[in-house]
C-alpha positions as CSV (number, residue, x, y, z in Angstrom):
1,X,83.7,33.8,154.8
2,X,82.1,33.0,151.7
3,X,78.3,33.3,151.4
4,X,76.3,30.7,149.7
5,X,73.5,31.6,147.3
6,X,70.7,29.2,147.5
7,X,69.9,28.2,143.6
8,X,66.5,27.2,142.2
9,X,66.6,23.6,140.6
10,X,66.8,23.7,137.0
11,X,64.1,21.9,134.9
12,X,64.7,20.4,131.6
13,X,61.0,20.0,130.8
14,X,59.6,22.8,128.9
15,X,56.8,24.8,130.6
16,X,54.1,23.4,128.1
17,X,54.9,19.8,129.3
18,X,54.9,20.6,133.0
19,X,52.1,19.8,135.4
20,X,49.8,16.7,135.7
21,X,50.1,14.2,132.9
22,X,46.8,12.8,131.6
23,X,46.4,9.6,129.8
24,X,44.6,9.7,126.5
25,X,41.7,8.1,128.0
26,X,41.5,11.0,130.6
27,X,42.1,13.6,128.1
28,X,39.2,12.1,125.9
29,X,36.9,12.2,129.0
30,X,37.9,15.9,129.7
31,X,37.2,17.0,126.1
32,X,33.9,14.9,126.1
33,X,35.2,13.0,123.1
34,X,35.9,9.5,122.0
35,X,39.5,8.4,122.5
36,X,40.3,8.7,118.8
37,X,40.1,12.5,118.8
38,X,43.2,13.1,121.2
39,X,44.9,10.3,119.5
40,X,44.4,12.1,116.3
41,X,45.6,15.3,117.8
42,X,48.9,13.6,118.9
43,X,49.3,12.2,115.6
44,X,48.9,15.6,113.7
45,X,51.1,17.1,116.2
46,X,48.4,19.4,117.1
47,X,49.0,19.1,121.0
48,X,51.8,18.8,123.2
49,X,52.5,15.3,124.5
50,X,54.9,13.4,126.4
51,X,56.4,9.8,125.8
52,X,57.0,8.0,128.8
53,X,58.5,4.7,127.7
54,X,55.9,3.4,125.3
55,X,53.2,5.4,126.9
56,X,51.9,8.6,125.8
57,X,50.6,11.6,128.3
58,X,49.0,14.9,127.7
59,X,49.9,17.7,129.9
60,X,47.0,19.0,131.6
61,X,48.1,22.6,130.8
62,X,48.5,21.8,127.1
63,X,45.0,20.5,127.1
64,X,43.7,23.6,128.9
65,X,45.7,25.6,126.3
66,X,44.2,23.7,123.3
67,X,40.8,24.1,124.9
68,X,41.4,28.1,125.2
69,X,42.6,28.6,121.6
70,X,39.4,27.0,120.4
71,X,37.1,29.4,122.5
72,X,35.0,31.7,120.1
73,X,33.6,34.8,121.8
74,X,29.8,35.3,120.9
75,X,29.1,38.6,118.7
76,X,27.1,41.2,120.4
77,X,24.8,43.1,118.2
78,X,24.4,46.8,118.7
79,X,20.8,48.2,118.0
80,X,18.0,46.2,116.5
81,X,16.4,42.9,117.2
82,X,18.5,39.7,118.0
83,X,18.2,36.8,115.4
């Protein structure tokens, strides 16, 4: 008697491109910018995107990573007055 091992499906899609795919308009709305900004990010290859035929989609995870990369933490001052 042979034992069958259940195999997990293998995905050819990289992790950075998995998840919900957003249109350029949806990405612009999420970033609170004009549509030109995410289009420029795509053109300059500064964000991961997926081509679906002639359409371009931005993975939600890639947009979240782009936002997280731009987060600047506030400086906490020790003693003294705050400016």
